[in-house]
C-alpha positions, 0 to 999 in steps of 0.5 A: 659932230658930238660923235666926232668930237667924242672920238677925238676925246677918246684919242687923248684919253688913250694918249694920257694913259700911254703918257702917264705910264711912260713917267711912271716908267722913266720918271721923266716929267715937266719942270716944275713951275716950265710953262716955256712951251706955252710962253715961247711961240704958237703952235699950229693945231688943226681945226678940229682940234680946236672944236672943243676949245670953241664950244668951251668958249661959247660955253663960258662968255667970260673966259670968252672975253678974256681969251679975246683980250689975250689974243689981242695983246698977243698982235702987239707983242707974243706973251703966251697962249691965250688960253695960258695963266701964269698961277694956273697954268694951262686953263684948259688942260683937259681940252689942250690939242695934240701938240700940247699933250705929246710936246716932250713926251712921244716919239718920232717914227724916222725913214727907217721905220726907227720909233725914237723918242722925243722930249723938250729942250729943258727935260732933255737938259734937266733929266738927261738920265731919265731921257736916255732911258725913256729913248732905251725903253721906247727902242725896246717896245715901249708903249708911247704916243707916236706923232705920226700914228696919232695925228692920222688917227685924227685924220680918220675922224675928219679929214677935212678939218684935221688937215685945216691948220693955222696958228692956235688962235686963227684955228680957235677963230676959225671954229667959232667963226664957223660953229653952226656949221661945224656943229651941223657937219658942214664945215668947208675947208679954208682956202688960206689953210697955212700948209697941209699936214704933211708939210708940218708933219715934214718941218716938225720932223726936220727942224721942230720950228713949229713946236 
């Protein structure tokens, strides 16, 4: 399993390089002190993406305690990602899941196989000219992360875990509860996986509702 985690980390590093290059070429960036994507909704992530987060929590009991408290508070009323802090923002930035990395800085391939730059509403509103440049450069071949392609790369690491999708905190719980078997490569896909990857991706492209 450690090899699979290393492969996932390598994909994350590639994404970071692509996004850094995108930011340099277009000057598109997150809105300073925004954090709306962490506070507005709970995204779906795969169990595979949750494994590094589970490993982090197991190695930091004090952080795990805080995480569980935040999860319980969210059950009463949604506040923010349980890893989010109002002052420091993402507390697991280096191991954050795919959707957190791509939100605002990626592209989708439509049915005609045209690559279209996608960003968040706030960036679109605050930086319309920069977003326009990003779309033009993406159409001309600028190397940007393409959601479908990267998701496929992650599936190639471990298809079962990479297609076992749940709300963020539920996937983390599954990874925590099954940590020993996961690390021994004995994980069995959960019977109540909310949606297949294909269903989620189609919904993302159509409505963006699970982002």
